VMD Tcl script that builds the backbone (N, CA, C; Angstrom):
set m [mol new atoms 471]
animate dup $m
set s [atomselect $m all]
$s set {name element resname resid chain x y z} {
  {N N UNK 1 A -1.877 19.062 39.421}
  {CA C UNK 1 A -3.036 19.049 38.729}
  {C C UNK 1 A -2.850 19.837 37.214}
  {N N UNK 2 A -2.398 20.695 37.874}
  {CA C UNK 2 A -2.043 22.407 36.803}
  {C C UNK 2 A -1.255 21.175 35.247}
  {N N UNK 3 A -0.357 20.465 35.363}
  {CA C UNK 3 A 0.167 19.674 34.222}
  {C C UNK 3 A -0.582 18.894 33.259}
  {N N UNK 4 A -1.667 18.704 34.134}
  {CA C UNK 4 A -2.335 17.801 33.142}
  {C C UNK 4 A -3.685 18.626 32.822}
  {N N UNK 5 A -3.344 19.500 32.669}
  {CA C UNK 5 A -4.807 20.640 32.232}
  {C C UNK 5 A -5.364 20.613 30.912}
  {N N UNK 6 A -3.809 20.762 29.897}
  {CA C UNK 6 A -3.988 20.794 28.489}
  {C C UNK 6 A -4.640 19.781 28.216}
  {N N UNK 7 A -4.326 18.256 28.727}
  {CA C UNK 7 A -4.458 17.503 28.092}
  {C C UNK 7 A -5.787 16.639 28.577}
  {N N UNK 8 A -6.333 16.767 29.774}
  {CA C UNK 8 A -7.934 17.328 29.918}
  {C C UNK 8 A -8.713 17.712 29.376}
  {N N UNK 9 A -8.598 18.407 28.847}
  {CA C UNK 9 A -9.202 19.678 28.274}
  {C C UNK 9 A -9.077 19.248 26.631}
  {N N UNK 10 A -7.712 18.644 26.174}
  {CA C UNK 10 A -7.952 18.543 24.419}
  {C C UNK 10 A -8.779 16.832 24.538}
  {N N UNK 11 A -8.378 15.737 26.028}
  {CA C UNK 11 A -9.529 14.883 25.365}
  {C C UNK 11 A -10.731 15.278 25.784}
  {N N UNK 12 A -11.387 16.067 26.763}
  {CA C UNK 12 A -12.756 16.763 26.601}
  {C C UNK 12 A -13.037 16.915 24.781}
  {N N UNK 13 A -12.573 17.856 24.701}
  {CA C UNK 13 A -12.490 18.569 23.478}
  {C C UNK 13 A -12.866 17.234 22.162}
  {N N UNK 14 A -11.606 16.318 22.587}
  {CA C UNK 14 A -12.045 15.254 21.705}
  {C C UNK 14 A -13.076 14.441 21.769}
  {N N UNK 15 A -13.467 14.088 22.722}
  {CA C UNK 15 A -14.831 13.043 23.170}
  {C C UNK 15 A -16.191 13.915 22.193}
  {N N UNK 16 A -16.173 15.439 22.775}
  {CA C UNK 16 A -17.025 16.155 22.103}
  {C C UNK 16 A -16.760 16.502 20.619}
  {N N UNK 17 A -15.825 15.966 19.777}
  {CA C UNK 17 A -15.970 15.889 18.463}
  {C C UNK 17 A -16.418 14.769 17.988}
  {N N UNK 18 A -15.701 13.832 18.554}
  {CA C UNK 18 A -16.168 12.079 18.173}
  {C C UNK 18 A -17.680 12.421 18.298}
  {N N UNK 19 A -18.410 12.586 19.327}
  {CA C UNK 19 A -19.817 12.580 20.030}
  {C C UNK 19 A -20.546 13.221 18.660}
  {N N UNK 20 A -20.414 13.516 18.259}
  {CA C UNK 20 A -20.664 14.839 16.757}
  {C C UNK 20 A -20.199 13.944 15.588}
  {N N UNK 21 A -19.432 13.179 15.502}
  {CA C UNK 21 A -19.264 12.959 14.255}
  {C C UNK 21 A -17.748 11.733 14.692}
  {N N UNK 22 A -17.706 10.782 13.278}
  {CA C UNK 22 A -17.295 9.799 13.665}
  {C C UNK 22 A -15.824 10.104 12.673}
  {N N UNK 23 A -14.735 10.494 13.245}
  {CA C UNK 23 A -13.297 10.990 12.701}
  {C C UNK 23 A -12.817 9.699 12.640}
  {N N UNK 24 A -11.036 10.385 11.556}
  {CA C UNK 24 A -10.052 9.406 11.642}
  {C C UNK 24 A -9.348 9.777 12.446}
  {N N UNK 25 A -8.061 9.217 12.994}
  {CA C UNK 25 A -6.725 9.500 13.869}
  {C C UNK 25 A -6.501 11.169 13.686}
  {N N UNK 26 A -6.034 11.286 12.229}
  {CA C UNK 26 A -5.461 12.392 11.778}
  {C C UNK 26 A -6.563 13.663 11.563}
  {N N UNK 27 A -7.807 13.216 11.301}
  {CA C UNK 27 A -8.983 14.533 10.992}
  {C C UNK 27 A -8.836 15.158 12.708}
  {N N UNK 28 A -8.941 14.004 13.813}
  {CA C UNK 28 A -9.034 14.516 14.964}
  {C C UNK 28 A -7.896 15.600 15.627}
  {N N UNK 29 A -6.929 14.881 15.260}
  {CA C UNK 29 A -5.353 15.642 15.292}
  {C C UNK 29 A -5.482 17.183 14.985}
  {N N UNK 30 A -5.833 16.906 13.738}
  {CA C UNK 30 A -6.263 18.273 13.154}
  {C C UNK 30 A -7.007 19.143 13.641}
  {N N UNK 31 A -8.249 18.786 13.467}
  {CA C UNK 31 A -9.228 19.602 14.655}
  {C C UNK 31 A -9.029 20.023 15.765}
  {N N UNK 32 A -8.322 19.240 16.734}
  {CA C UNK 32 A -7.933 19.771 18.147}
  {C C UNK 32 A -6.783 20.886 17.832}
  {N N UNK 33 A -5.646 20.760 16.826}
  {CA C UNK 33 A -5.063 21.704 16.765}
  {C C UNK 33 A -5.216 22.984 16.127}
  {N N UNK 34 A -6.545 22.979 15.181}
  {CA C UNK 34 A -7.193 24.330 14.865}
  {C C UNK 34 A -7.798 24.875 16.143}
  {N N UNK 35 A -8.384 23.987 17.003}
  {CA C UNK 35 A -8.705 24.788 18.076}
  {C C UNK 35 A -7.563 25.320 19.139}
  {N N UNK 36 A -6.329 25.059 18.660}
  {CA C UNK 36 A -5.542 26.162 19.806}
  {C C UNK 36 A -4.825 25.124 20.784}
  {N N UNK 37 A -5.290 23.481 20.369}
  {CA C UNK 37 A -4.304 22.682 21.478}
  {C C UNK 37 A -3.232 22.142 21.548}
  {N N UNK 38 A -2.359 22.244 22.487}
  {CA C UNK 38 A -0.981 22.033 22.299}
  {C C UNK 38 A -0.591 20.566 21.607}
  {N N UNK 39 A 0.458 20.510 21.072}
  {CA C UNK 39 A 1.211 18.865 20.267}
  {C C UNK 39 A 1.017 18.082 21.408}
  {N N UNK 40 A 1.453 18.184 22.675}
  {CA C UNK 40 A 1.382 17.140 23.219}
  {C C UNK 40 A 0.072 16.921 24.024}
  {N N UNK 41 A -0.786 17.478 24.226}
  {CA C UNK 41 A -2.458 17.395 25.029}
  {C C UNK 41 A -2.900 16.697 23.927}
  {N N UNK 42 A -2.816 17.115 22.142}
  {CA C UNK 42 A -3.514 16.512 21.591}
  {C C UNK 42 A -2.721 14.554 21.098}
  {N N UNK 43 A -1.428 14.224 21.431}
  {CA C UNK 43 A -1.172 13.506 21.191}
  {C C UNK 43 A -1.598 12.581 22.062}
  {N N UNK 44 A -1.737 13.028 23.498}
  {CA C UNK 44 A -1.771 12.109 24.930}
  {C C UNK 44 A -3.415 12.115 24.432}
  {N N UNK 45 A -4.336 12.857 24.366}
  {CA C UNK 45 A -6.110 12.668 23.976}
  {C C UNK 45 A -6.424 11.432 22.748}
  {N N UNK 46 A -5.216 11.288 21.722}
  {CA C UNK 46 A -5.456 10.630 21.040}
  {C C UNK 46 A -5.170 8.937 21.398}
  {N N UNK 47 A -3.787 9.053 21.930}
  {CA C UNK 47 A -3.518 7.932 23.023}
  {C C UNK 47 A -5.094 7.548 23.496}
  {N N UNK 48 A -5.495 8.478 24.571}
  {CA C UNK 48 A -6.696 7.982 25.507}
  {C C UNK 48 A -7.592 7.450 24.658}
  {N N UNK 49 A -7.858 8.198 23.225}
  {CA C UNK 49 A -9.113 7.789 22.539}
  {C C UNK 49 A -8.597 6.521 22.255}
  {N N UNK 50 A -7.846 6.161 21.508}
  {CA C UNK 50 A -7.624 4.992 21.169}
  {C C UNK 50 A -7.445 3.616 22.074}
  {N N UNK 51 A -6.975 3.917 23.014}
  {CA C UNK 51 A -6.936 3.001 24.025}
  {C C UNK 51 A -8.274 2.637 24.580}
  {N N UNK 52 A -9.443 3.633 24.420}
  {CA C UNK 52 A -10.758 3.518 25.167}
  {C C UNK 52 A -11.520 2.890 24.263}
  {N N UNK 53 A -11.114 3.134 22.714}
  {CA C UNK 53 A -11.907 2.402 21.591}
  {C C UNK 53 A -13.051 3.430 21.114}
  {N N UNK 54 A -12.924 4.911 21.239}
  {CA C UNK 54 A -13.291 6.090 20.670}
  {C C UNK 54 A -12.985 6.331 19.524}
  {N N UNK 55 A -11.922 6.093 18.774}
  {CA C UNK 55 A -11.636 5.921 17.338}
  {C C UNK 55 A -11.082 4.703 16.981}
  {N N UNK 56 A -12.193 4.318 15.720}
  {CA C UNK 56 A -12.227 3.522 14.974}
  {C C UNK 56 A -12.006 3.951 13.489}
  {N N UNK 57 A -10.872 3.464 13.239}
  {CA C UNK 57 A -10.359 3.532 11.818}
  {C C UNK 57 A -10.676 3.256 10.847}
  {N N UNK 58 A -10.881 1.821 11.195}
  {CA C UNK 58 A -11.807 0.856 10.220}
  {C C UNK 58 A -13.016 1.605 9.721}
  {N N UNK 59 A -13.587 1.446 11.227}
  {CA C UNK 59 A -15.295 2.195 10.158}
  {C C UNK 59 A -15.105 3.429 9.831}
  {N N UNK 60 A -14.433 3.979 9.998}
  {CA C UNK 60 A -13.819 5.647 9.529}
  {C C UNK 60 A -13.835 5.557 7.844}
  {N N UNK 61 A -12.834 4.488 7.886}
  {CA C UNK 61 A -12.237 4.394 6.175}
  {C C UNK 61 A -13.623 3.800 5.841}
  {N N UNK 62 A -14.467 3.243 6.197}
  {CA C UNK 62 A -15.664 1.969 5.683}
  {C C UNK 62 A -16.934 3.460 5.186}
  {N N UNK 63 A -17.121 4.333 6.084}
  {CA C UNK 63 A -18.104 5.541 5.987}
  {C C UNK 63 A -17.459 6.148 4.600}
  {N N UNK 64 A -16.171 6.572 4.805}
  {CA C UNK 64 A -15.729 7.341 3.612}
  {C C UNK 64 A -16.029 6.511 2.271}
  {N N UNK 65 A -15.491 5.127 2.442}
  {CA C UNK 65 A -15.682 4.410 1.124}
  {C C UNK 65 A -17.157 4.306 0.147}
  {N N UNK 66 A -18.152 4.075 1.565}
  {CA C UNK 66 A -19.632 3.934 0.997}
  {C C UNK 66 A -20.128 5.486 0.685}
  {N N UNK 67 A -19.811 6.551 0.844}
  {CA C UNK 67 A -20.256 7.620 0.823}
  {C C UNK 67 A -19.580 7.877 -0.817}
  {N N UNK 68 A -18.168 7.357 -0.574}
  {CA C UNK 68 A -17.574 8.207 -2.348}
  {C C UNK 68 A -18.908 7.062 -3.250}
  {N N UNK 69 A -18.805 5.795 -2.736}
  {CA C UNK 69 A -19.619 4.974 -4.038}
  {C C UNK 69 A -20.895 5.697 -3.469}
  {N N UNK 70 A -21.634 5.970 -2.501}
  {CA C UNK 70 A -23.001 6.415 -3.129}
  {C C UNK 70 A -22.881 7.454 -3.763}
  {N N UNK 71 A -22.355 8.306 -3.696}
  {CA C UNK 71 A -21.869 10.058 -4.979}
  {C C UNK 71 A -21.254 9.512 -6.264}
  {N N UNK 72 A -21.414 8.065 -6.199}
  {CA C UNK 72 A -20.997 7.991 -7.618}
  {C C UNK 72 A -19.572 7.841 -8.310}
  {N N UNK 73 A -18.772 8.174 -6.917}
  {CA C UNK 73 A -16.964 8.244 -7.483}
  {C C UNK 73 A -16.660 6.953 -7.568}
  {N N UNK 74 A -15.638 7.102 -8.336}
  {CA C UNK 74 A -15.189 5.875 -8.394}
  {C C UNK 74 A -13.306 5.601 -7.449}
  {N N UNK 75 A -12.999 4.289 -7.563}
  {CA C UNK 75 A -12.415 3.659 -6.957}
  {C C UNK 75 A -10.804 4.939 -6.603}
  {N N UNK 76 A -10.226 5.581 -7.799}
  {CA C UNK 76 A -9.263 6.996 -7.788}
  {C C UNK 76 A -9.879 7.837 -6.789}
  {N N UNK 77 A -11.010 8.165 -6.740}
  {CA C UNK 77 A -11.321 9.713 -6.076}
  {C C UNK 77 A -11.551 9.136 -4.696}
  {N N UNK 78 A -11.965 7.931 -4.698}
  {CA C UNK 78 A -12.055 6.843 -3.085}
  {C C UNK 78 A -11.089 7.054 -2.570}
  {N N UNK 79 A -10.079 7.016 -3.169}
  {CA C UNK 79 A -8.740 6.790 -2.413}
  {C C UNK 79 A -8.090 7.962 -2.224}
  {N N UNK 80 A -8.504 9.008 -3.024}
  {CA C UNK 80 A -7.717 10.300 -2.963}
  {C C UNK 80 A -8.324 10.602 -1.315}
  {N N UNK 81 A -9.983 10.421 -1.198}
  {CA C UNK 81 A -10.942 11.112 -0.069}
  {C C UNK 81 A -9.660 10.637 0.981}
  {N N UNK 82 A -9.598 8.764 1.204}
  {CA C UNK 82 A -9.164 8.310 2.210}
  {C C UNK 82 A -7.935 9.034 2.138}
  {N N UNK 83 A -7.132 9.040 1.662}
  {CA C UNK 83 A -5.642 9.801 1.955}
  {C C UNK 83 A -5.725 11.041 2.653}
  {N N UNK 84 A -7.037 12.217 1.961}
  {CA C UNK 84 A -6.934 13.171 2.351}
  {C C UNK 84 A -7.485 13.338 4.066}
  {N N UNK 85 A -7.631 12.238 4.525}
  {CA C UNK 85 A -8.891 12.139 5.564}
  {C C UNK 85 A -8.011 11.767 6.562}
  {N N UNK 86 A -6.156 11.055 6.162}
  {CA C UNK 86 A -5.787 10.425 7.190}
  {C C UNK 86 A -5.609 9.273 7.239}
  {N N UNK 87 A -6.439 8.374 6.331}
  {CA C UNK 87 A -6.746 6.924 6.644}
  {C C UNK 87 A -5.286 5.928 6.520}
  {N N UNK 88 A -4.769 5.426 7.179}
  {CA C UNK 88 A -3.354 4.801 6.450}
  {C C UNK 88 A -3.784 3.917 5.107}
  {N N UNK 89 A -2.693 3.769 4.335}
  {CA C UNK 89 A -2.978 3.105 3.313}
  {C C UNK 89 A -3.276 1.831 3.197}
  {N N UNK 90 A -2.433 0.822 3.798}
  {CA C UNK 90 A -2.889 -0.464 3.754}
  {C C UNK 90 A -4.443 -0.664 4.533}
  {N N UNK 91 A -4.881 0.576 5.392}
  {CA C UNK 91 A -6.037 -0.075 6.065}
  {C C UNK 91 A -7.119 0.271 4.894}
  {N N UNK 92 A -6.448 1.850 3.847}
  {CA C UNK 92 A -7.720 1.701 2.847}
  {C C UNK 92 A -8.159 1.112 2.011}
  {N N UNK 93 A -6.739 0.379 1.682}
  {CA C UNK 93 A -7.197 -0.942 0.418}
  {C C UNK 93 A -7.556 -2.090 1.118}
  {N N UNK 94 A -7.612 -1.972 2.348}
  {CA C UNK 94 A -8.559 -3.300 3.001}
  {C C UNK 94 A -9.398 -3.117 2.490}
  {N N UNK 95 A -9.978 -1.676 3.390}
  {CA C UNK 95 A -11.446 -1.616 3.167}
  {C C UNK 95 A -12.154 -1.220 1.887}
  {N N UNK 96 A -11.373 -0.939 1.442}
  {CA C UNK 96 A -11.792 -0.848 -0.733}
  {C C UNK 96 A -11.844 -1.996 -1.017}
  {N N UNK 97 A -11.140 -2.883 -0.841}
  {CA C UNK 97 A -11.252 -3.978 -1.516}
  {C C UNK 97 A -12.583 -4.924 -1.110}
  {N N UNK 98 A -12.666 -4.879 0.547}
  {CA C UNK 98 A -13.784 -5.588 1.044}
  {C C UNK 98 A -14.993 -4.926 0.287}
  {N N UNK 99 A -14.938 -3.685 0.245}
  {CA C UNK 99 A -15.933 -2.942 -0.084}
  {C C UNK 99 A -16.350 -2.222 -2.221}
  {N N UNK 100 A -15.342 -2.980 -2.541}
  {CA C UNK 100 A -15.593 -2.445 -4.418}
  {C C UNK 100 A -16.470 -3.352 -4.941}
  {N N UNK 101 A -17.385 -4.858 -4.098}
  {CA C UNK 101 A -17.797 -5.333 -4.912}
  {C C UNK 101 A -18.985 -4.031 -5.134}
  {N N UNK 102 A -19.706 -3.726 -4.376}
  {CA C UNK 102 A -20.514 -2.522 -4.269}
  {C C UNK 102 A -20.348 -1.378 -5.514}
  {N N UNK 103 A -19.052 -1.271 -5.482}
  {CA C UNK 103 A -18.481 -0.080 -6.302}
  {C C UNK 103 A -18.357 -0.511 -7.943}
  {N N UNK 104 A -18.330 -1.510 -8.008}
  {CA C UNK 104 A -17.885 -2.305 -9.223}
  {C C UNK 104 A -19.543 -1.620 -10.466}
  {N N UNK 105 A -20.483 -1.719 -9.929}
  {CA C UNK 105 A -22.037 -1.484 -10.295}
  {C C UNK 105 A -22.006 -0.054 -10.169}
  {N N UNK 106 A -20.869 0.641 -9.725}
  {CA C UNK 106 A -21.035 2.070 -9.766}
  {C C UNK 106 A -20.734 2.602 -11.194}
  {N N UNK 107 A -19.569 2.384 -11.630}
  {CA C UNK 107 A -19.683 2.881 -13.042}
  {C C UNK 107 A -20.805 2.309 -14.071}
  {N N UNK 108 A -21.464 1.656 -14.083}
  {CA C UNK 108 A -22.775 1.056 -14.864}
  {C C UNK 108 A -23.685 2.085 -14.563}
  {N N UNK 109 A -23.561 2.186 -13.640}
  {CA C UNK 109 A -24.546 3.198 -12.921}
  {C C UNK 109 A -24.570 4.909 -13.244}
  {N N UNK 110 A -23.533 5.166 -12.696}
  {CA C UNK 110 A -22.836 6.309 -13.310}
  {C C UNK 110 A -23.500 6.900 -14.556}
  {N N UNK 111 A -22.691 5.802 -15.457}
  {CA C UNK 111 A -22.774 6.011 -17.128}
  {C C UNK 111 A -23.924 5.697 -17.328}
  {N N UNK 112 A -24.676 4.919 -16.792}
  {CA C UNK 112 A -26.205 4.904 -17.676}
  {C C UNK 112 A -27.187 6.056 -17.246}
  {N N UNK 113 A -26.899 6.686 -16.229}
  {CA C UNK 113 A -27.542 7.898 -15.715}
  {C C UNK 113 A -26.841 9.234 -16.327}
  {N N UNK 114 A -25.641 9.333 -16.778}
  {CA C UNK 114 A -25.369 10.351 -17.435}
  {C C UNK 114 A -25.742 10.194 -18.695}
  {N N UNK 115 A -25.236 8.843 -19.534}
  {CA C UNK 115 A -26.194 8.851 -20.803}
  {C C UNK 115 A -27.668 9.383 -20.702}
  {N N UNK 116 A -28.489 9.166 -20.050}
  {CA C UNK 116 A -29.557 9.581 -19.777}
  {C C UNK 116 A -29.751 11.101 -20.322}
  {N N UNK 117 A -28.848 12.050 -19.763}
  {CA C UNK 117 A -28.590 13.132 -19.329}
  {C C UNK 117 A -28.231 13.653 -20.530}
  {N N UNK 118 A -27.673 13.017 -21.386}
  {CA C UNK 118 A -27.120 13.639 -22.390}
  {C C UNK 118 A -27.811 13.715 -24.144}
  {N N UNK 119 A -27.944 14.701 -24.597}
  {CA C UNK 119 A -28.818 15.415 -25.826}
  {C C UNK 119 A -27.819 14.938 -26.547}
  {N N UNK 120 A -26.511 14.839 -26.962}
  {CA C UNK 120 A -25.449 14.587 -27.961}
  {C C UNK 120 A -26.225 13.609 -28.660}
  {N N UNK 121 A -25.876 13.903 -30.302}
  {CA C UNK 121 A -26.408 12.745 -31.018}
  {C C UNK 121 A -24.976 12.252 -31.779}
  {N N UNK 122 A -23.827 13.085 -31.534}
  {CA C UNK 122 A -23.067 12.300 -32.140}
  {C C UNK 122 A -22.861 11.124 -31.508}
  {N N UNK 123 A -22.333 10.149 -31.780}
  {CA C UNK 123 A -21.959 8.941 -31.328}
  {C C UNK 123 A -20.614 8.894 -30.314}
  {N N UNK 124 A -19.374 9.368 -31.254}
  {CA C UNK 124 A -18.224 9.886 -31.023}
  {C C UNK 124 A -18.091 10.981 -29.979}
  {N N UNK 125 A -18.879 11.895 -30.125}
  {CA C UNK 125 A -18.954 12.707 -29.415}
  {C C UNK 125 A -19.677 12.213 -27.868}
  {N N UNK 126 A -20.808 11.675 -27.869}
  {CA C UNK 126 A -21.123 10.903 -26.864}
  {C C UNK 126 A -20.967 10.058 -25.532}
  {N N UNK 127 A -19.076 9.475 -26.629}
  {CA C UNK 127 A -18.522 8.524 -25.795}
  {C C UNK 127 A -17.329 9.473 -25.205}
  {N N UNK 128 A -16.942 10.396 -26.216}
  {CA C UNK 128 A -15.820 11.337 -25.583}
  {C C UNK 128 A -16.439 12.095 -24.053}
  {N N UNK 129 A -17.635 12.904 -24.338}
  {CA C UNK 129 A -17.977 13.172 -22.945}
  {C C UNK 129 A -18.388 12.072 -21.967}
  {N N UNK 130 A -18.823 11.105 -22.341}
  {CA C UNK 130 A -19.096 9.939 -21.273}
  {C C UNK 130 A -17.809 9.737 -20.783}
  {N N UNK 131 A -16.617 9.395 -21.281}
  {CA C UNK 131 A -15.161 9.285 -20.844}
  {C C UNK 131 A -14.819 10.313 -20.164}
  {N N UNK 132 A -14.614 11.660 -20.163}
  {CA C UNK 132 A -14.190 12.631 -19.485}
  {C C UNK 132 A -15.181 12.816 -17.985}
  {N N UNK 133 A -16.412 12.786 -18.323}
  {CA C UNK 133 A -17.331 12.814 -16.870}
  {C C UNK 133 A -17.117 11.420 -15.909}
  {N N UNK 134 A -17.010 10.142 -16.669}
  {CA C UNK 134 A -16.432 9.092 -15.823}
  {C C UNK 134 A -14.867 9.263 -14.890}
  {N N UNK 135 A -13.919 9.970 -16.150}
  {CA C UNK 135 A -12.774 10.165 -15.539}
  {C C UNK 135 A -12.770 11.154 -14.262}
  {N N UNK 136 A -13.749 12.170 -14.536}
  {CA C UNK 136 A -13.429 13.020 -13.843}
  {C C UNK 136 A -14.500 12.555 -12.091}
  {N N UNK 137 A -14.954 11.664 -12.432}
  {CA C UNK 137 A -15.697 11.476 -11.035}
  {C C UNK 137 A -14.381 9.954 -10.389}
  {N N UNK 138 A -13.279 9.721 -11.124}
  {CA C UNK 138 A -12.500 8.974 -10.241}
  {C C UNK 138 A -12.610 7.501 -11.255}
  {N N UNK 139 A -13.229 7.383 -11.826}
  {CA C UNK 139 A -12.873 5.854 -12.319}
  {C C UNK 139 A -12.012 5.713 -13.128}
  {N N UNK 140 A -11.086 4.669 -12.986}
  {CA C UNK 140 A -9.583 4.538 -13.765}
  {C C UNK 140 A -10.163 4.160 -15.613}
  {N N UNK 141 A -9.039 4.551 -16.438}
  {CA C UNK 141 A -9.593 4.788 -17.683}
  {C C UNK 141 A -9.466 3.091 -18.324}
  {N N UNK 142 A -8.949 2.402 -17.955}
  {CA C UNK 142 A -9.281 1.197 -18.363}
  {C C UNK 142 A -10.395 0.617 -18.259}
  {N N UNK 143 A -11.098 0.909 -16.983}
  {CA C UNK 143 A -12.504 0.612 -17.150}
  {C C UNK 143 A -13.624 1.322 -17.496}
  {N N UNK 144 A -13.136 2.192 -17.986}
  {CA C UNK 144 A -13.766 3.078 -18.824}
  {C C UNK 144 A -14.143 2.669 -19.887}
  {N N UNK 145 A -13.232 2.311 -20.705}
  {CA C UNK 145 A -12.958 2.110 -21.791}
  {C C UNK 145 A -13.414 0.744 -22.249}
  {N N UNK 146 A -13.079 -0.015 -20.979}
  {CA C UNK 146 A -14.176 -1.263 -21.274}
  {C C UNK 146 A -15.240 -1.359 -20.999}
  {N N UNK 147 A -15.920 -0.447 -20.290}
  {CA C UNK 147 A -17.543 -0.126 -20.460}
  {C C UNK 147 A -17.555 0.432 -21.557}
  {N N UNK 148 A -17.372 1.195 -22.225}
  {CA C UNK 148 A -17.874 1.648 -23.614}
  {C C UNK 148 A -17.705 0.892 -24.492}
  {N N UNK 149 A -16.543 -0.061 -24.775}
  {CA C UNK 149 A -16.400 -1.040 -25.272}
  {C C UNK 149 A -17.680 -2.124 -25.226}
  {N N UNK 150 A -17.863 -2.767 -24.427}
  {CA C UNK 150 A -19.064 -3.025 -23.869}
  {C C UNK 150 A -20.435 -2.727 -24.410}
  {N N UNK 151 A -20.291 -1.456 -23.998}
  {CA C UNK 151 A -21.883 -0.679 -24.477}
  {C C UNK 151 A -22.160 -1.270 -25.885}
  {N N UNK 152 A -20.785 -0.588 -26.632}
  {CA C UNK 152 A -20.840 -0.745 -28.194}
  {C C UNK 152 A -21.464 -2.226 -28.718}
  {N N UNK 153 A -20.716 -3.048 -28.171}
  {CA C UNK 153 A -21.428 -4.073 -28.557}
  {C C UNK 153 A -22.410 -4.895 -28.100}
  {N N UNK 154 A -23.420 -3.961 -26.754}
  {CA C UNK 154 A -24.445 -4.812 -26.531}
  {C C UNK 154 A -25.038 -3.545 -26.086}
  {N N UNK 155 A -25.531 -2.567 -27.333}
  {CA C UNK 155 A -26.176 -1.488 -27.108}
  {C C UNK 155 A -27.413 -1.388 -26.018}
  {N N UNK 156 A -27.874 -0.930 -25.140}
  {CA C UNK 156 A -29.192 -0.418 -24.201}
  {C C UNK 156 A -30.426 -0.654 -25.337}
  {N N UNK 157 A -31.083 -1.361 -25.003}
  {CA C UNK 157 A -32.410 -1.745 -25.828}
  {C C UNK 157 A -33.858 -1.103 -25.326}
}
mol reanalyze $m
mol bondsrecalc $m
mol representation Tube
mol addrep $m
């Protein structure tokens, strides 16, 4: 019984953590290690959690993508967030592709909101400031330039 105690303790802690918040496999691994759990016990707890369906990385990836899109972040920023949270790249791309239809409108929403807040009179400076803002939000440069070009051709009425 003694040899299984660290694994049982790690599993209890894993279930407790997952009961509070959905986590990726890597996020859970890091949290258990920070709590001082042994590597072998952590890996065993992760294996059991995966087998029992307590960990759903696809759902966690969807949560991260949706959260980023709601916050007005672009695809580059969302990809970085997925990577930081330990979501496998292929899974992250699959989820991004499925949800990016929602994200295509996010550049326009973020840009129009920013434009409404800007007090810059000089059109060139306004475009430059908008470009920098959208780039900082994680939108690809090519998408931003396309939006600005489209905006110049079809100014809001």
